[in-house]
C-alpha positions as CSV (number, residue, x, y, z in Angstrom):
1,M,-6.5,-4.6,11.6
2,T,-9.1,-5.6,14.1
3,P,-7.8,-6.3,17.6
4,E,-10.9,-8.4,18.6
5,L,-10.0,-10.9,15.8
6,F,-7.0,-12.0,17.9
7,A,-8.8,-12.3,21.2
8,D,-7.1,-15.7,21.7
9,G,-3.7,-14.4,20.8
10,I,-1.8,-13.5,17.6
11,P,-1.0,-16.5,15.4
12,E,2.7,-17.1,14.9
13,T,2.2,-17.2,11.1
14,V,1.2,-13.5,11.1
15,G,4.4,-11.6,10.6
16,F,3.3,-8.0,10.7
17,F,0.3,-5.7,10.7
18,E,-0.5,-2.7,8.6
19,L,-2.7,0.2,9.7
20,A,-3.8,3.6,8.7
21,P,-2.2,6.0,11.2
22,E,-5.0,8.5,10.9
23,N,-7.4,6.0,12.4
24,W,-5.2,5.5,15.5
25,I,-3.3,8.7,16.2
26,G,-4.3,10.0,19.7
27,L,-6.6,7.1,20.3
28,G,-6.7,6.1,24.0
29,G,-8.9,3.8,26.0
30,R,-9.3,0.1,25.3
31,L,-8.4,0.3,21.7
32,G,-5.3,2.4,22.4
33,R,-4.1,-0.2,24.9
34,Q,-4.8,-3.1,22.5
35,L,-2.8,-1.4,19.8
36,K,0.1,-0.9,22.2
37,E,0.0,-4.6,23.1
38,I,-0.1,-5.7,19.5
39,S,2.8,-3.3,18.5
40,E,4.9,-4.8,21.4
41,Q,4.3,-8.4,19.9
42,K,4.4,-7.8,16.1
43,Q,6.0,-5.3,13.7
44,I,3.6,-2.5,12.6
45,V,3.7,-0.7,9.3
46,C,1.7,2.5,8.6
47,H,-0.2,3.0,5.3
48,G,-1.8,6.4,5.2
49,L,-5.1,7.2,3.5
50,S,-5.4,10.9,3.6
51,L,-2.0,12.7,3.1
52,S,-3.0,13.5,-0.5
53,I,0.6,13.5,-1.6
54,G,-0.2,14.4,-5.1
55,G,-3.2,16.8,-4.5
56,P,-3.5,20.5,-5.1
57,A,-4.2,21.5,-1.5
58,P,-1.2,22.5,0.8
59,L,0.6,19.6,2.3
60,D,-0.9,18.8,5.8
61,E,2.3,19.0,7.8
62,S,0.4,18.8,11.0
63,L,-0.7,15.2,10.0
64,V,2.9,14.4,9.0
65,T,4.2,15.5,12.4
66,D,1.5,13.5,14.2
67,T,2.4,10.5,12.0
68,R,6.0,10.9,12.8
69,D,5.3,10.8,16.6
70,F,3.1,7.7,16.1
71,I,5.9,6.0,14.1
72,H,8.3,6.7,17.0
73,E,5.8,5.6,19.7
74,H,5.1,2.2,18.1
75,K,8.5,1.7,16.4
76,V,6.8,1.5,13.0
77,A,9.1,-0.2,10.4
78,I,7.6,1.4,7.2
79,Y,5.5,4.5,6.5
80,S,3.7,4.5,3.1
81,E,1.1,6.4,1.3
82,H,-0.8,6.3,-2.0
83,L,0.5,7.9,-5.1
84,S,-2.7,9.7,-5.6
85,Y,-4.6,12.5,-4.0
86,T,-7.6,12.6,-1.7
87,N,-8.6,16.2,-1.1
88,D,-8.6,19.8,-2.4
89,G,-9.3,21.6,0.8
90,G,-11.7,18.9,2.0
91,Q,-11.4,15.2,2.4
92,L,-13.0,13.2,-0.4
93,Y,-12.4,9.8,1.0
94,D,-11.4,8.3,-2.2
95,L,-8.1,7.8,-4.1
96,L,-8.3,10.2,-7.1
97,P,-6.2,9.7,-10.2
98,M,-3.2,11.9,-11.0
99,P,-2.2,13.2,-14.4
100,F,0.8,11.2,-15.8
101,T,3.0,14.2,-16.6
102,E,6.5,15.5,-15.9
103,E,5.0,18.5,-14.0
104,A,3.1,16.1,-11.7
105,V,6.3,14.1,-11.1
106,T,8.2,17.2,-10.0
107,Y,5.4,18.5,-7.9
108,T,4.7,15.2,-6.1
109,A,8.4,14.4,-5.6
110,E,9.0,17.8,-3.8
111,R,6.1,17.1,-1.5
112,V,7.4,13.6,-0.7
113,K,10.8,15.2,0.0
114,R,9.2,17.5,2.5
115,V,7.4,14.6,4.2
116,Q,10.7,12.7,4.5
117,D,12.4,15.8,6.0
118,I,9.8,15.9,8.7
119,I,9.6,12.2,9.6
120,G,13.4,11.8,9.3
121,E,13.3,8.7,7.1
122,K,12.2,7.5,3.7
123,M,8.6,6.8,3.0
124,A,7.1,4.5,0.5
125,L,4.6,5.3,-2.2
126,E,2.0,2.7,-3.5
127,N,1.1,2.3,-7.1
128,V,-2.7,2.6,-7.1
129,S,-5.5,1.3,-9.1
130,Y,-7.2,4.0,-11.3
131,Y,-10.0,4.0,-13.9
132,L,-9.2,7.1,-15.8
133,T,-6.5,9.8,-15.8
134,P,-6.8,13.6,-16.3
135,K,-3.8,13.7,-18.6
136,R,-1.3,11.2,-19.9
137,D,2.1,12.3,-21.3
138,L,3.8,9.3,-19.6
139,A,2.9,5.6,-19.4
140,E,1.8,4.6,-15.9
141,A,5.0,2.7,-15.1
142,D,7.2,5.5,-16.3
143,F,5.3,8.0,-14.1
144,V,5.5,5.8,-10.9
145,R,9.2,5.1,-11.5
146,A,9.9,8.8,-12.1
147,V,8.3,10.0,-8.9
148,I,10.1,7.3,-6.9
149,E,13.4,8.1,-8.3
150,E,13.1,11.9,-8.2
151,A,11.8,11.9,-4.6
152,D,14.4,9.3,-3.6
153,C,11.8,7.3,-1.7
154,D,10.7,3.7,-1.6
155,L,8.0,1.8,-3.4
156,L,5.1,-0.2,-2.0
157,L,4.3,-2.5,-4.9
158,D,0.6,-3.5,-4.9
159,V,0.5,-6.6,-7.1
160,N,-3.3,-6.7,-7.2
161,N,-3.4,-3.1,-8.3
162,V,-1.0,-4.0,-11.1
163,Y,-3.3,-6.8,-12.2
164,V,-6.4,-4.6,-12.0
165,N,-4.8,-1.8,-14.1
166,S,-3.4,-4.3,-16.6
167,I,-6.9,-5.6,-17.3
168,N,-8.7,-2.3,-17.2
169,H,-6.0,-0.5,-19.3
170,G,-4.7,-3.3,-21.5
171,Y,-1.1,-3.9,-20.7
172,E,1.1,-6.8,-19.7
173,P,1.4,-6.8,-15.9
174,M,4.9,-8.2,-15.7
175,D,6.1,-5.4,-18.0
176,F,5.0,-2.9,-15.4
177,I,6.7,-4.8,-12.6
178,R,9.9,-5.2,-14.6
179,A,9.9,-1.4,-15.1
180,M,9.8,-0.7,-11.3
181,P,13.1,0.0,-9.4
182,A,13.4,-3.4,-7.6
183,D,15.9,-2.1,-5.1
184,R,13.4,0.4,-3.8
185,I,10.5,-2.1,-3.2
186,S,10.0,-2.2,0.6
187,Y,7.1,-4.5,0.7
188,L,4.1,-5.8,-1.3
189,H,0.3,-5.8,-1.2
190,I,-1.9,-8.5,-2.4
191,A,-5.8,-8.5,-2.3
192,G,-9.0,-9.5,-3.8
193,H,-11.1,-7.4,-6.3
194,Y,-14.6,-7.2,-7.8
195,V,-15.5,-7.6,-11.5
196,E,-18.4,-5.5,-12.8
197,P,-20.8,-7.0,-15.3
198,D,-19.2,-5.0,-18.1
199,G,-15.7,-6.5,-17.2
200,L,-14.3,-3.5,-15.4
201,I,-12.3,-4.6,-12.3
202,V,-12.6,-2.6,-9.2
203,D,-10.0,-2.8,-6.4
204,T,-12.1,-3.6,-3.3
205,H,-10.0,-5.6,-0.8
206,G,-13.3,-7.4,-0.1
207,A,-12.8,-10.8,-1.7
208,D,-10.4,-13.7,-1.9
209,V,-7.3,-13.3,-4.0
210,I,-7.8,-14.9,-7.4
211,D,-5.5,-17.4,-9.1
212,P,-4.1,-14.9,-11.7
213,V,-3.1,-12.6,-9.0
214,W,-1.4,-15.5,-7.1
215,A,0.4,-16.3,-10.3
216,L,1.5,-12.6,-10.7
217,L,2.8,-12.7,-7.1
218,E,4.9,-15.8,-7.9
219,D,6.4,-14.2,-11.0
220,T,7.1,-11.0,-8.9
221,Y,9.0,-13.0,-6.3
222,A,10.9,-14.8,-9.1
223,L,12.0,-11.4,-10.4
224,I,12.7,-9.4,-7.2
225,G,12.9,-12.0,-4.5
226,A,10.6,-12.9,-1.6
227,R,9.7,-9.6,-0.1
228,P,7.4,-9.0,3.0
229,T,3.8,-9.2,1.7
230,L,0.6,-7.9,3.2
231,L,-2.8,-9.6,2.7
232,E,-5.4,-6.7,2.5
233,R,-8.9,-7.4,3.5
234,D,-11.1,-4.4,4.4
235,F,-14.6,-5.8,4.5
236,N,-16.5,-9.1,3.9
237,I,-14.0,-10.4,6.6
238,P,-14.0,-14.1,6.5
239,S,-13.1,-16.4,9.4
240,L,-9.6,-16.2,10.9
241,D,-8.9,-19.7,9.6
242,T,-9.6,-18.5,6.0
243,L,-7.4,-15.5,6.5
244,L,-4.6,-17.7,7.8
245,Q,-4.9,-20.0,4.8
246,E,-4.3,-17.1,2.5
247,I,-1.3,-15.9,4.6
248,D,0.0,-19.5,4.4
249,M,-0.3,-19.3,0.6
250,I,1.9,-16.2,0.6
251,R,4.4,-18.0,2.9
252,Q,4.5,-21.0,0.6
253,R,5.3,-18.9,-2.4
254,Q,8.0,-17.0,-0.5
255,A,9.6,-20.3,0.7
256,A,9.6,-21.8,-2.9
257,I,11.7,-18.7,-4.0
258,Q,14.2,-19.1,-1.1
259,V,14.8,-22.8,-1.8
């Protein structure tokens, strides 16, 4: 989210914004004022980057407490994090793959429960893109569902990540989505990605959404209903008109399901 992008006002078609709380907690000055103005006009959701919910290092309860206060200050609707880890005593600034094991399910679920105790509400976990896994006793879908159910938390379903993983790891994307607990899906992500020369797909959030991902979003809506959906774009930011066109494509697909 870039406040300067909306210097002429926030378009009505933009329903909500997502931000990483770590980038905004304690921020004052001009940017702090702009964020307050935006949160008073539009709903904000928080999507954390560095909690490392599945990591080996002790849970950063100070970050969780600061995030809780930020949630209250800006009346944040949803707090989510990645089902991944990002540090082992030092921030690595990447989403590292977790082992798909029963032990990892229990370990991660207990940490999620602690976060929910501190913030006083359910959080959501996002299914992430990954390119290898340290150990695999469970299928990806079974692992994600098991963590969500044991932690009694919600799911942020990233449709692009499902597509990326389905190509890279050779499975049917709708089989994954059907395996998810639909009643726990709080909202969706959709984004673009990059295809390496050898065919590996990398989740970048730096390109337009492609037709197969749009089709997968349509199939997801048909299965679970038209849920709130965020368009992610982290770099190679196009014009506002181009972004609004993609947002309109989301809205058109939502409207088609509701007819």
